[in-house]
N, C-alpha and C positions, 0 to 999 in steps of 0.2 A: 342206494344205487352204487354199484361197484365203480372203482376208478376206471377200469377198462371200459365199462359201459358208458361212463360220462365222457371219456376221451374220444369215443368213436364219432359223435356228432361234430366235435371240434375239428377232428382230422378231416371229416367229410367237407366241412365248410372251407377249410384251407385248400383242399383239392379243387373244389368248385371255384374258389376265388382265383386260384392259379390258372385254371382252364379259361375262365372268363377274361382275365388279364391277357393271357396268351392270344385269345381270339381278337381282342382289341389291338394288340400289337401287330398281328397279321394284317388287320385293316389299315393300320398306320403305314406299314411297309408298302402295301399295295397302293396307298394314296400318294406315295412319293412321285414327284413329277416324272413324266415318261423319259426325260433325258437321262434318268438314273440308269436305265437299261442300256443305253447306247450313247453315253456322254461323248460328245465330239472331242477329239484331241487336237492340239495345235498342229499345224502342218509340219511334218517331219519328226513329230514326237513318237517315241516308242510306247507300247502299252504300259510299261512299268515306269515310264519316265515322268509322269505327272506329279507335280508337287501338290500337297494338300492345300485347300483354300484357307485363308486366314479367317476362320469363321468366328472365333471367339467362343463364348459359352454356347453350348449346344442348344439351349432354349432360345437364343437370340435370332435376329433376322437372317443370319447366315446359316441357320440349321438346314434349310432345304438345299442350299448349295453344297454343304458338306455331305448331306445324305446322298445326293446325286454322285458326288465324288466317291463316296464309300461303296456305292452300288454299281459303279461304272463297269461296262462290259469290256473285258479284255480279250474277247474272242476265244475263250476256253469254255468248252461245254462241261456240264456237271457230270460226275462219275459216281457210281455206287461202289466202286472198288477203292481200296487204299492206295494213295499215291506213293509210288516207290522210286520216283525220280528225285531230282534236286528239290530241296525244300524251298529254295528261293526262286520265285518265278511267278508269272501271272496265274491267277486262280479263277475259277468260275464265279459268277455272281448269283448262283443258286446252289442249294445242297439237297439232294433227294432225301425226303423223309423229315427234313428240318426246315428252319427258317433262317434267312440272313437277317440279322438285326443291325441297324445303324446306331450311332451314338444318340441320335434324337429319339429313337425307339427304346433304347436301353435305359436311359436315364429315368423315365417314369416308372419303369419296371423295378429298378433298384430302390426307388424312393417309396414304393407302394408299401403301406403299413399292413402288417398281418400276412404278407406273402414272403416266404423264404425263397430267395433266389441264390443258386449256387454258381459261383463264377470260378472258372478253372484257367489258370495261367499255363499255357502250353508252350511258352517261349523259354522260360528258365533264365531270363536275363537278370540284371541288377535291379530293375524296376518292375512293378506290377500294378494292376488295378487294385484299389483298396480291398482288403480282405479276400483276395483271390487264393484259391487252393492250388499249390504247385502240382503240375501234372505233365511236365514236359515229356516224360517217358511214354505217355499215351499217344504220342505222335508217330510212334514206330510203324513202319510198313510191315506187311506180313499178311496174315489172314484173320478172319473173324472167329477162328477157333484156336488161336495161338495163346501162349502164356500171357502176353500183354492184354489180350481181350479178356481173359479170365480174371486177371488182376484188376482191370478197370471195372468189370462188372461187380467184383467184390467191394471195391472202394465205393462205387456209386450206391450200392445197397446200404453200406454203412453210413455214408454221408447223408443220404436222403431218407434213411430209415425205411427203405423199401417202397417209397412213394414214386412210382414210375411217371406220375404226372407232374412232379416237381420241375420247375423251370431250371434248365442247365445252360450255362453260357460258356462257350469256349472261345479263346482268343489267342493270338500270338502277336507278331510284329505289325503286319500290315496286310493289304490285299495282295501282296506278293509273297505271302507265307503260307505254305501248305500244312504246317504242323497242326494248327487248330482244326483244319478241315478233316484230317485223318482222325483226330481225337473225337470230333463231333460225329463222324460216321460210325465210329466204334460205339459211342453212346446210343446212337439210333439203333444200331444192330442189337444192342443189349436190351432193347425194348422200351427205352425212354421216349415219351411222346411229345415233350415240350423242349426239344433241343434247339438252341439258338446259336448260330455261328456268328460271332462278332468279327466280321471279315476285316474291318478297318483296323482293329487291334490297337495296340499302344500308340501307333502313329496317329490314328484318328482321334483317340482320347486326348492326346497331347495337343493336337491341332484345335480341338474344341476348348482348350484352356482349362481342362479338368486336372485335378491333382493326381499324381502317381505316388505310390508308396514303395518302400523297399520290399523285396521278396522275402519269404520266410527263410530262405537260405542265407540271405545277407544279414538277417536278424539272428542267425544261429539256430536253425530249426532242429528239432529232435526227431528221432525215428518214429514212424507211425506205430499203431497198436501191434501187439503180437500177431504174427501171421500176415501182416500187411506191409512188410518191408518192400521198398521199390526194387525193380530189377537191378542187378549188379551194375555199379558204376553210375546209377542215377541218384538224384537227390531225393530226400523224403517227400512224400506227397502231402503231408499234413503240416500246417503251421504249428508252432509251439503252443502249448496250452497256456492261456493267460491266467 
């Protein structure tokens, strides 16, 4: 049996596993208490003025409370177009064509054996989720046929080896950050079927007591492969080879 023939069933199993896990994740998200969709704010508080609950580890008893906080309704409707206003501000709690994932939903996905999950850091700060791929440039407003879209499509094809069912996770700072929303919309438009928007971002990750790492830029990242350089003025999109 040829190597190519032997690899096909394995690739198929991985795709099936990813799709099954994604379906389970959707079920978990929809099982989140109803208050997650319209979590009441303290009298006089502004939509972006809520502090994260001191939930501790995401798997603990405070997980439901934190999930509700991460999915709170800020009164902003979802949009299928790229956000071209200020990147800091209230965001929707849904994303067309993708799924909003909370910390409680993301952790089992990242810990699942045999399923490759690709996490993209669309913030570009000093800290990131572990093993995240730098992609702050993918937040750019514009159109779905611009240079940024073409480059993101090329990067995703290379990272996922062309598997459009691969789980992709995009995050930035918090539920008041549009950068990862734009990047996730671009991935959806590029044809990826399992796009997850981690709306709570680094703020939610830290609130859950989970560890953050340094970004590839802070570690001294090297340029990406030939023909894959980031747009001018942006940092490299791939972490350095280990």
